[in-house]
C-alpha positions as a Markdown table, in Angstrom:
| # | Residue | x | y | z |
|---|---|---|---|---|
| 1 | Met | 74.0 | 37.3 | 66.7 |
| 2 | Leu | 76.1 | 34.8 | 68.7 |
| 3 | Pro | 76.8 | 35.2 | 72.5 |
| 4 | Leu | 80.6 | 36.0 | 72.0 |
| 5 | Asp | 80.3 | 38.3 | 68.7 |
| 6 | Gly | 82.7 | 41.2 | 69.2 |
| 7 | Ile | 84.9 | 39.5 | 71.5 |
| 8 | Thr | 88.5 | 38.8 | 70.4 |
| 9 | Val | 90.7 | 36.1 | 71.7 |
| 10 | Val | 94.5 | 35.9 | 71.2 |
| 11 | Ser | 95.9 | 32.5 | 71.8 |
| 12 | Leu | 99.5 | 31.2 | 72.0 |
| 13 | Glu | 98.6 | 27.7 | 72.1 |
| 14 | His | 99.4 | 24.4 | 71.0 |
| 15 | Ala | 98.4 | 20.5 | 71.5 |
| 16 | Val | 94.9 | 20.0 | 73.0 |
| 17 | Ala | 93.9 | 21.9 | 76.3 |
| 18 | Ala | 94.1 | 25.4 | 75.2 |
| 19 | Pro | 93.0 | 24.9 | 71.5 |
| 20 | Phe | 90.0 | 23.1 | 72.8 |
| 21 | Ala | 89.1 | 25.9 | 74.9 |
| 22 | Thr | 89.3 | 28.5 | 72.4 |
| 23 | Arg | 87.6 | 26.5 | 69.6 |
| 24 | Gln | 84.4 | 26.5 | 72.0 |
| 25 | Leu | 84.9 | 30.3 | 72.3 |
| 26 | Ala | 84.8 | 30.4 | 68.6 |
| 27 | Asp | 81.7 | 28.3 | 68.3 |
| 28 | Gln | 80.1 | 31.0 | 70.2 |
| 29 | Gly | 81.2 | 33.6 | 68.0 |
| 30 | Ala | 84.5 | 35.0 | 69.5 |
| 31 | Arg | 87.2 | 35.7 | 67.1 |
| 32 | Val | 90.2 | 33.6 | 67.7 |
| 33 | Ile | 93.5 | 34.5 | 66.4 |
| 34 | Lys | 95.8 | 31.7 | 66.8 |
| 35 | Val | 99.7 | 32.5 | 66.9 |
| 36 | Glu | 101.8 | 29.7 | 65.6 |
| 37 | Arg | 105.6 | 29.1 | 65.0 |
| 38 | Pro | 106.4 | 29.8 | 61.3 |
| 39 | Gly | 107.3 | 27.0 | 59.4 |
| 40 | Thr | 105.7 | 24.3 | 61.7 |
| 41 | Gly | 102.8 | 25.8 | 63.6 |
| 42 | Asp | 101.2 | 24.2 | 66.4 |
| 43 | Phe | 102.9 | 20.8 | 66.9 |
| 44 | Ala | 99.4 | 19.1 | 67.0 |
| 45 | Arg | 99.3 | 19.8 | 63.0 |
| 46 | Gly | 101.9 | 16.9 | 62.8 |
| 47 | Tyr | 100.3 | 14.3 | 65.2 |
| 48 | Asp | 98.9 | 12.2 | 62.6 |
| 49 | Cys | 97.4 | 12.7 | 58.9 |
| 50 | Arg | 94.2 | 10.7 | 59.2 |
| 51 | Val | 91.8 | 13.7 | 58.1 |
| 52 | Arg | 92.4 | 14.1 | 54.3 |
| 53 | Gly | 96.3 | 14.5 | 55.3 |
| 54 | Met | 95.5 | 16.7 | 58.3 |
| 55 | Ala | 95.9 | 15.7 | 61.9 |
| 56 | Ser | 92.8 | 14.4 | 63.7 |
| 57 | His | 93.4 | 16.4 | 66.9 |
| 58 | Phe | 94.0 | 19.4 | 65.0 |
| 59 | Val | 90.9 | 19.4 | 62.8 |
| 60 | Trp | 88.9 | 18.6 | 66.1 |
| 61 | Thr | 90.1 | 21.8 | 68.2 |
| 62 | Asn | 90.9 | 24.5 | 65.6 |
| 63 | Arg | 88.0 | 25.2 | 63.3 |
| 64 | Ser | 86.7 | 28.7 | 63.0 |
| 65 | Lys | 90.1 | 30.3 | 63.9 |
| 66 | Glu | 92.7 | 32.6 | 62.3 |
| 67 | Ser | 96.3 | 31.4 | 61.9 |
| 68 | Leu | 99.1 | 33.9 | 62.3 |
| 69 | Thr | 102.6 | 32.6 | 62.3 |
| 70 | Leu | 105.1 | 34.8 | 64.4 |
| 71 | Asp | 108.4 | 33.8 | 65.8 |
| 72 | Leu | 107.9 | 34.9 | 69.3 |
| 73 | Lys | 111.7 | 34.9 | 70.0 |
| 74 | His | 112.5 | 37.3 | 67.1 |
| 75 | Pro | 113.0 | 41.0 | 68.3 |
| 76 | Ser | 110.5 | 42.2 | 65.6 |
| 77 | Ala | 107.7 | 40.1 | 66.9 |
| 78 | Ala | 107.3 | 42.0 | 70.1 |
| 79 | Pro | 105.5 | 44.9 | 68.6 |
| 80 | Ile | 103.3 | 42.6 | 66.7 |
| 81 | Leu | 102.3 | 40.9 | 69.8 |
| 82 | Arg | 101.8 | 44.1 | 71.7 |
| 83 | Ala | 99.3 | 45.2 | 68.8 |
| 84 | Leu | 97.4 | 42.0 | 69.1 |
| 85 | Val | 97.0 | 42.2 | 72.7 |
| 86 | Gly | 95.9 | 45.7 | 72.6 |
| 87 | Lys | 92.9 | 44.5 | 70.3 |
| 88 | Ala | 92.2 | 41.5 | 72.5 |
| 89 | Asp | 89.6 | 41.0 | 75.1 |
| 90 | Val | 91.2 | 37.6 | 76.0 |
| 91 | Val | 94.6 | 36.2 | 75.9 |
| 92 | Val | 94.9 | 32.5 | 76.4 |
| 93 | Gln | 98.5 | 30.6 | 76.4 |
| 94 | Asn | 99.8 | 27.1 | 77.3 |
| 95 | Leu | 103.4 | 27.9 | 76.6 |
| 96 | Ala | 106.2 | 26.1 | 78.4 |
| 97 | Pro | 106.4 | 27.3 | 81.9 |
| 98 | Gly | 107.6 | 30.8 | 82.4 |
| 99 | Ala | 107.5 | 31.7 | 78.6 |
| 100 | Ala | 104.7 | 33.9 | 78.6 |
| 101 | Ala | 106.2 | 36.1 | 81.4 |
| 102 | Arg | 109.4 | 36.2 | 79.4 |
| 103 | Leu | 107.6 | 37.5 | 76.6 |
| 104 | Gly | 105.8 | 40.2 | 78.6 |
| 105 | Leu | 102.4 | 38.5 | 78.4 |
| 106 | Gly | 102.1 | 37.9 | 82.2 |
| 107 | Tyr | 98.9 | 39.3 | 83.7 |
| 108 | Glu | 100.8 | 41.9 | 86.0 |
| 109 | Ala | 102.6 | 43.1 | 82.9 |
| 110 | Leu | 99.6 | 43.7 | 81.1 |
| 111 | Arg | 96.9 | 44.9 | 83.5 |
| 112 | Thr | 98.2 | 48.6 | 83.8 |
| 113 | Asp | 97.7 | 49.3 | 80.0 |
| 114 | His | 94.8 | 46.8 | 79.6 |
| 115 | Pro | 92.5 | 46.8 | 82.7 |
| 116 | Gly | 89.7 | 45.0 | 81.1 |
| 117 | Leu | 92.1 | 42.1 | 79.7 |
| 118 | Ile | 91.3 | 38.6 | 80.7 |
| 119 | Val | 94.5 | 36.3 | 80.8 |
| 120 | Cys | 94.1 | 32.6 | 80.9 |
| 121 | Asn | 97.2 | 30.5 | 81.6 |
| 122 | Ile | 96.9 | 26.8 | 81.3 |
| 123 | Ser | 99.8 | 24.6 | 82.7 |
| 124 | Gly | 100.4 | 21.2 | 83.9 |
| 125 | Tyr | 100.7 | 22.1 | 87.6 |
| 126 | Gly | 99.9 | 25.8 | 88.2 |
| 127 | Ala | 101.9 | 29.0 | 88.4 |
| 128 | Asp | 103.4 | 28.2 | 91.7 |
| 129 | Gly | 104.3 | 25.2 | 94.0 |
| 130 | Pro | 107.1 | 22.9 | 93.8 |
| 131 | Asp | 106.0 | 21.3 | 90.4 |
| 132 | Arg | 105.4 | 24.7 | 88.5 |
| 133 | Asp | 108.1 | 24.2 | 86.2 |
| 134 | Arg | 107.6 | 20.5 | 85.4 |
| 135 | Lys | 106.7 | 19.6 | 81.8 |
| 136 | Ala | 103.4 | 17.9 | 81.8 |
| 137 | Tyr | 101.6 | 15.8 | 79.2 |
| 138 | Asp | 98.1 | 14.3 | 79.2 |
| 139 | Leu | 99.2 | 10.6 | 80.1 |
| 140 | Leu | 101.5 | 11.9 | 83.0 |
| 141 | Ile | 98.8 | 14.0 | 84.7 |
| 142 | Gln | 96.5 | 10.9 | 84.3 |
| 143 | Ser | 99.1 | 9.1 | 86.3 |
| 144 | Glu | 99.8 | 12.1 | 88.9 |
| 145 | Ala | 95.9 | 12.6 | 89.5 |
| 146 | Gly | 95.5 | 9.0 | 90.4 |
| 147 | Phe | 93.4 | 8.4 | 87.3 |
| 148 | Leu | 95.4 | 5.2 | 86.3 |
| 149 | Ser | 95.1 | 3.8 | 89.7 |
| 150 | Val | 91.5 | 3.2 | 89.2 |
| 151 | Thr | 91.3 | 2.7 | 85.5 |
| 152 | Gly | 91.9 | -0.7 | 83.8 |
| 153 | Thr | 91.8 | -4.2 | 84.9 |
| 154 | Glu | 93.0 | -5.8 | 88.3 |
| 155 | Asp | 96.4 | -6.7 | 86.6 |
| 156 | Gln | 97.0 | -3.7 | 84.5 |
| 157 | Ala | 96.4 | 0.1 | 84.8 |
| 158 | Ser | 95.2 | 1.7 | 81.7 |
| 159 | Lys | 95.1 | 5.4 | 80.5 |
| 160 | Ala | 92.0 | 7.0 | 79.0 |
| 161 | Gly | 91.5 | 6.5 | 75.4 |
| 162 | Ile | 91.2 | 10.2 | 74.8 |
| 163 | Ser | 93.3 | 13.1 | 76.1 |
| 164 | Ile | 91.0 | 13.5 | 79.2 |
| 165 | Ala | 93.3 | 15.7 | 81.4 |
| 166 | Asp | 93.7 | 18.1 | 78.5 |
| 167 | Ile | 89.9 | 18.1 | 77.9 |
| 168 | Ala | 89.3 | 18.8 | 81.6 |
| 169 | Ala | 91.7 | 21.6 | 81.7 |
| 170 | Gly | 90.3 | 23.1 | 78.3 |
| 171 | Met | 86.7 | 22.8 | 79.8 |
| 172 | Tyr | 87.8 | 24.8 | 82.8 |
| 173 | Ala | 89.6 | 27.5 | 80.9 |
| 174 | Tyr | 86.5 | 27.8 | 78.8 |
| 175 | Thr | 84.1 | 28.3 | 81.4 |
| 176 | Asn | 86.4 | 30.5 | 83.6 |
| 177 | Ile | 86.7 | 32.8 | 80.5 |
| 178 | Leu | 83.1 | 32.9 | 80.2 |
| 179 | Thr | 82.3 | 33.7 | 83.8 |
| 180 | Ser | 85.2 | 36.3 | 83.6 |
| 181 | Leu | 83.5 | 38.0 | 80.8 |
| 182 | Ile | 80.3 | 38.2 | 82.6 |
| 183 | Gln | 82.3 | 39.7 | 85.8 |
| 184 | Arg | 84.0 | 42.3 | 83.4 |
| 185 | Gly | 80.7 | 43.2 | 82.0 |
| 186 | Arg | 79.7 | 44.4 | 85.6 |
| 187 | Thr | 82.9 | 45.8 | 86.9 |
| 188 | Gly | 84.8 | 46.6 | 83.9 |
| 189 | Gln | 87.8 | 44.8 | 85.3 |
| 190 | Gly | 89.7 | 41.8 | 83.7 |
| 191 | Arg | 91.3 | 39.0 | 85.6 |
| 192 | Glu | 94.1 | 36.3 | 85.6 |
| 193 | Ile | 93.0 | 32.5 | 85.3 |
| 194 | Asp | 95.2 | 30.0 | 86.2 |
| 195 | Val | 94.0 | 26.4 | 85.2 |
| 196 | Ser | 96.2 | 23.4 | 85.9 |
| 197 | Met | 95.8 | 20.1 | 84.2 |
| 198 | Leu | 96.4 | 18.4 | 87.6 |
| 199 | Glu | 93.9 | 20.3 | 89.5 |
| 200 | Ala | 91.1 | 19.9 | 86.6 |
| 201 | Met | 91.8 | 16.1 | 86.8 |
| 202 | Ala | 91.8 | 15.9 | 90.7 |
| 203 | Glu | 88.3 | 17.8 | 90.6 |
| 204 | Trp | 87.1 | 15.1 | 88.2 |
| 205 | Met | 88.5 | 12.3 | 90.6 |
| 206 | Gly | 86.2 | 13.5 | 93.4 |
| 207 | Tyr | 84.2 | 10.2 | 93.7 |
| 208 | Pro | 87.2 | 7.9 | 94.1 |
| 209 | Met | 88.8 | 10.2 | 96.4 |
| 210 | Tyr | 85.8 | 10.5 | 98.6 |
| 211 | Tyr | 85.2 | 6.7 | 98.4 |
| 212 | Ala | 89.0 | 6.4 | 99.8 |
| 213 | Phe | 88.3 | 9.0 | 102.5 |
| 214 | Asp | 90.3 | 8.9 | 105.7 |
| 215 | Gly | 92.4 | 5.9 | 104.7 |
| 216 | Ala | 89.7 | 3.7 | 103.3 |
| 217 | Lys | 90.4 | 1.3 | 100.4 |
| 218 | Pro | 90.1 | 3.0 | 97.2 |
| 219 | Pro | 87.9 | 1.6 | 94.3 |
| 220 | Val | 89.4 | -1.5 | 92.5 |
| 221 | Arg | 90.2 | -1.6 | 88.8 |
| 222 | Ala | 87.5 | -3.2 | 87.2 |
| 223 | Gly | 87.9 | -3.1 | 83.6 |
| 224 | Ala | 84.6 | -1.9 | 81.7 |
| 225 | Phe | 82.7 | -2.8 | 85.0 |
| 226 | His | 81.8 | -0.4 | 87.5 |
| 227 | Ala | 83.9 | -0.9 | 90.6 |
| 228 | Thr | 81.2 | -0.4 | 93.2 |
| 229 | Ile | 78.0 | -1.5 | 91.7 |
| 230 | Tyr | 76.9 | -4.9 | 90.1 |
| 231 | Pro | 75.5 | -5.8 | 87.7 |
| 232 | Tyr | 76.9 | -2.9 | 85.7 |
| 233 | Gly | 79.1 | -3.4 | 82.8 |
| 234 | Pro | 79.5 | -5.4 | 79.6 |
| 235 | Phe | 77.9 | -9.1 | 79.5 |
| 236 | Pro | 78.3 | -11.3 | 76.2 |
| 237 | Ala | 75.2 | -12.4 | 74.5 |
| 238 | Gln | 74.9 | -14.9 | 71.6 |
| 239 | Asp | 76.3 | -12.5 | 68.8 |
| 240 | Gly | 77.8 | -9.6 | 70.7 |
| 241 | Val | 78.0 | -7.8 | 74.0 |
| 242 | Val | 75.4 | -5.9 | 75.9 |
| 243 | Met | 76.3 | -2.9 | 78.3 |
| 244 | Leu | 73.9 | -2.8 | 81.1 |
| 245 | Gly | 73.4 | -1.2 | 84.5 |
| 246 | Val | 71.1 | -2.1 | 87.5 |
| 247 | Gln | 71.2 | 0.6 | 90.0 |
| 248 | Asn | 68.7 | -0.2 | 92.6 |
| 249 | Glu | 66.8 | -3.0 | 94.2 |
| 250 | Arg | 63.3 | -2.3 | 92.2 |
| 251 | Glu | 65.6 | -2.7 | 89.0 |
| 252 | Trp | 67.3 | -5.7 | 90.4 |
| 253 | Ala | 64.0 | -7.4 | 90.8 |
| 254 | Ala | 62.7 | -6.4 | 87.4 |
| 255 | Phe | 65.8 | -7.7 | 85.9 |
| 256 | Cys | 65.6 | -11.0 | 87.7 |
| 257 | Glu | 61.9 | -11.6 | 86.6 |
| 258 | Gly | 62.0 | -9.9 | 83.2 |
| 259 | Val | 65.3 | -10.5 | 81.8 |
| 260 | Leu | 66.7 | -13.6 | 83.6 |
| 261 | Asp | 63.2 | -15.4 | 83.9 |
| 262 | Ala | 64.5 | -16.0 | 87.5 |
| 263 | Pro | 62.3 | -14.1 | 89.8 |
| 264 | Gly | 63.4 | -16.2 | 92.8 |
| 265 | Leu | 67.0 | -14.9 | 92.3 |
| 266 | Ala | 66.0 | -11.5 | 93.6 |
| 267 | Gly | 65.6 | -13.2 | 97.1 |
| 268 | Asp | 68.9 | -15.1 | 97.0 |
| 269 | Ala | 70.7 | -14.2 | 100.1 |
| 270 | Arg | 73.9 | -13.6 | 98.1 |
| 271 | Phe | 72.2 | -11.0 | 96.0 |
| 272 | Thr | 69.7 | -9.1 | 98.2 |
| 273 | Ser | 71.6 | -5.7 | 98.3 |
| 274 | Asn | 74.0 | -4.1 | 96.1 |
| 275 | Gly | 77.0 | -4.7 | 98.3 |
| 276 | Lys | 76.2 | -8.2 | 98.4 |
| 277 | Arg | 76.0 | -8.5 | 94.6 |
| 278 | Val | 79.6 | -6.8 | 94.5 |
| 279 | Glu | 80.8 | -9.3 | 97.1 |
| 280 | His | 79.3 | -12.4 | 95.0 |
| 281 | Lys | 79.7 | -10.9 | 91.6 |
| 282 | Leu | 81.6 | -14.2 | 90.2 |
| 283 | Ala | 78.6 | -16.3 | 91.0 |
| 284 | Leu | 76.1 | -13.6 | 89.6 |
| 285 | Ala | 78.2 | -13.0 | 86.5 |
| 286 | Ala | 78.1 | -16.8 | 85.8 |
| 287 | Ile | 74.1 | -16.9 | 86.0 |
| 288 | Ile | 73.8 | -13.8 | 83.8 |
| 289 | Thr | 76.3 | -15.1 | 81.2 |
| 290 | Leu | 74.5 | -18.6 | 81.0 |
| 291 | Ser | 71.3 | -16.7 | 80.5 |
| 292 | Phe | 72.5 | -14.4 | 78.0 |
| 293 | Ala | 74.2 | -17.1 | 75.9 |
| 294 | Ala | 70.9 | -18.3 | 74.7 |
| 295 | Arg | 69.8 | -14.9 | 73.2 |
| 296 | Thr | 70.9 | -12.4 | 70.8 |
| 297 | Val | 71.8 | -9.0 | 71.5 |
| 298 | Ala | 68.6 | -7.7 | 70.2 |
| 299 | Glu | 66.7 | -10.2 | 72.3 |
| 300 | Val | 68.3 | -9.2 | 75.5 |
| 301 | Thr | 68.1 | -5.6 | 74.9 |
| 302 | Ala | 64.5 | -5.9 | 74.1 |
| 303 | Arg | 64.0 | -7.5 | 77.6 |
| 304 | Leu | 66.0 | -5.0 | 79.1 |
| 305 | Asp | 64.0 | -2.2 | 77.5 |
| 306 | Ala | 60.6 | -3.8 | 78.4 |
| 307 | Val | 61.5 | -3.9 | 82.2 |
| 308 | Gly | 63.2 | -0.4 | 82.1 |
| 309 | Ile | 66.7 | -1.5 | 82.7 |
| 310 | Ala | 69.5 | 0.8 | 81.1 |
| 311 | Asn | 71.4 | -0.6 | 78.4 |
| 312 | Ala | 73.6 | 0.1 | 75.4 |
| 313 | Val | 75.6 | -1.4 | 72.6 |
| 314 | Met | 79.4 | -1.2 | 72.6 |
| 315 | Asn | 80.1 | 1.2 | 69.7 |
| 316 | Asp | 83.4 | 1.3 | 67.7 |
| 317 | Met | 84.2 | 4.5 | 66.0 |
| 318 | Ala | 82.5 | 3.3 | 62.9 |
| 319 | Gly | 79.2 | 2.9 | 65.1 |
| 320 | Leu | 79.6 | 6.3 | 66.5 |
| 321 | Trp | 79.8 | 7.9 | 63.0 |
| 322 | Ala | 76.9 | 6.3 | 62.2 |
| 323 | His | 74.9 | 6.6 | 65.4 |
| 324 | Pro | 71.2 | 6.9 | 64.4 |
| 325 | Gln | 70.4 | 9.1 | 67.2 |
| 326 | Leu | 73.1 | 11.9 | 66.2 |
| 327 | Ala | 71.6 | 11.6 | 62.8 |
| 328 | Ala | 68.0 | 11.9 | 63.9 |
| 329 | Arg | 68.8 | 15.0 | 65.9 |
| 330 | Asn | 70.5 | 16.6 | 63.0 |
| 331 | Arg | 73.8 | 17.2 | 64.7 |
| 332 | Trp | 76.1 | 16.8 | 61.7 |
| 333 | Arg | 77.5 | 19.7 | 59.7 |
| 334 | Gln | 80.3 | 20.2 | 57.1 |
| 335 | Val | 83.3 | 22.1 | 58.0 |
| 336 | Glu | 85.9 | 23.2 | 55.4 |
| 337 | Thr | 89.8 | 22.3 | 55.7 |
| 338 | Pro | 92.8 | 23.1 | 53.5 |
| 339 | Thr | 92.5 | 19.6 | 52.2 |
| 340 | Gly | 88.8 | 19.3 | 51.7 |
| 341 | Thr | 85.6 | 19.3 | 53.5 |
| 342 | Val | 84.9 | 17.0 | 56.7 |
| 343 | Pro | 81.8 | 16.3 | 58.8 |
| 344 | Ala | 81.8 | 17.9 | 62.3 |
| 345 | Leu | 79.3 | 17.7 | 65.2 |
| 346 | Leu | 77.3 | 20.6 | 66.2 |
| 347 | Pro | 78.7 | 21.5 | 69.9 |
| 348 | Pro | 76.5 | 19.9 | 72.5 |
| 349 | Gly | 73.7 | 22.4 | 73.5 |
| 350 | Ala | 73.7 | 24.2 | 70.2 |
| 351 | Asp | 70.4 | 24.3 | 68.3 |
| 352 | Cys | 69.4 | 24.9 | 64.6 |
| 353 | Thr | 67.7 | 28.0 | 65.5 |
| 354 | Thr | 70.8 | 29.9 | 66.5 |
| 355 | Pro | 73.6 | 27.7 | 65.0 |
| 356 | Pro | 77.1 | 28.1 | 66.2 |
| 357 | Arg | 80.0 | 29.2 | 64.3 |
| 358 | Met | 81.5 | 26.5 | 62.3 |
| 359 | Asp | 84.0 | 28.2 | 59.9 |
| 360 | Pro | 87.0 | 26.4 | 58.2 |
| 361 | Val | 90.0 | 24.9 | 60.0 |
| 362 | Pro | 93.0 | 27.4 | 58.9 |
| 363 | Ala | 96.1 | 26.6 | 57.0 |
| 364 | Leu | 99.3 | 27.6 | 58.7 |
| 365 | Gly | 99.8 | 31.4 | 58.3 |
| 366 | Gln | 96.7 | 31.7 | 56.2 |
| 367 | His | 95.6 | 35.0 | 57.9 |
| 368 | Asn | 99.1 | 36.4 | 58.2 |
| 369 | Ile | 98.4 | 39.3 | 55.5 |
| 370 | Ala | 95.0 | 40.2 | 56.6 |
| 371 | Ile | 95.9 | 40.4 | 60.4 |
| 372 | Leu | 99.1 | 42.4 | 59.8 |
| 373 | Thr | 97.3 | 44.7 | 57.3 |
| 374 | Glu | 94.6 | 45.4 | 60.1 |
| 375 | Leu | 97.5 | 46.2 | 62.5 |
| 376 | Gly | 98.7 | 48.7 | 60.1 |
| 377 | Phe | 101.6 | 47.1 | 58.3 |
| 378 | Asp | 101.9 | 47.9 | 54.7 |
| 379 | Ala | 102.7 | 45.4 | 52.1 |
| 380 | Gly | 106.4 | 46.2 | 51.9 |
| 381 | Glu | 106.7 | 45.7 | 55.8 |
| 382 | Ile | 104.6 | 42.4 | 55.6 |
| 383 | Ala | 106.9 | 41.1 | 52.9 |
| 384 | Ala | 110.0 | 42.0 | 55.1 |
| 385 | Leu | 108.7 | 40.2 | 58.0 |
| 386 | Ala | 108.2 | 37.1 | 56.0 |
| 387 | Arg | 111.5 | 37.5 | 54.5 |
| 388 | Asp | 113.3 | 37.9 | 58.0 |
| 389 | Gly | 111.6 | 34.9 | 59.4 |
| 390 | Val | 109.5 | 36.7 | 61.6 |
| 391 | Thr | 106.2 | 35.6 | 60.4 |
């Protein structure tokens, strides 16, 4: 038995944030009914066709769900939606601002008939305030939250290579839903959850915000290097790049003696504290680069390991797919999709003794007949709904 067996989630979702949250609920055993637009579905289905013809974002965030197509603007959709909500423990939505309320899916409209219902709204800026009606995409929230101001190089700001604002919002939606289920188990009462992408990213920006507290200068953009610790980042060796981090004075002394073969460098007045090393990082970078130029990546990492300095190789996606640690820990499984089987990672924290749910990625509308039959529609009614464009 999985932790969320018996929990039903109805999700009016698209893109990344809400699907990522509900996929994790499905991982833990929840039944997730994904409501999609007839004909096109979640627009993330069309982002690309890199996974056997399916979109990479969609395959990643939508396994183990049931797909029901429903034209929410069609008058005949309302009773179907009401019936779905009547079966649900949780309703999740990241529709356009105000759309859920217009459909009668606002928490205040639902709580009287469904006092135990948990309603999770995910939006760019939240349910109120001057920005509540603004459209929000991941890059725009990265910008609004100050993430771009601290990411990139001195000359060029850069976005994260993944949808970090969507992921942050999805994680807070997931954790708030879990805590709300625990609370409901004690009180019998549901609640409304209001997750904004801006607030999720602002929370994750806590370190740079406090670093710039009370008008102080913010962290500089430092590329792959750490903005305030040195040496911490990528350094070239003979045949590649080594990523390393020196965190304290004990490690600095070990690095000088055991890696650079320069024990006297630890006492150099320019480098006797992290602040001084940051101040004189150009001079220190030249010393490290000259030392590493005579050694291969394997030789440098062996020296780093020998003296306990944290290090890593700079993997690309092929390197991550083939990462020996993931293989050694048996983290890979197979998941079915409408176009074939694909590998998928076990969710973090999952173990092999109580494996999570990792069921197929659904085709658009794959579960229409089964769900509508469950709701009491007969074959003729189901056919009429399809013919009229409701489903």
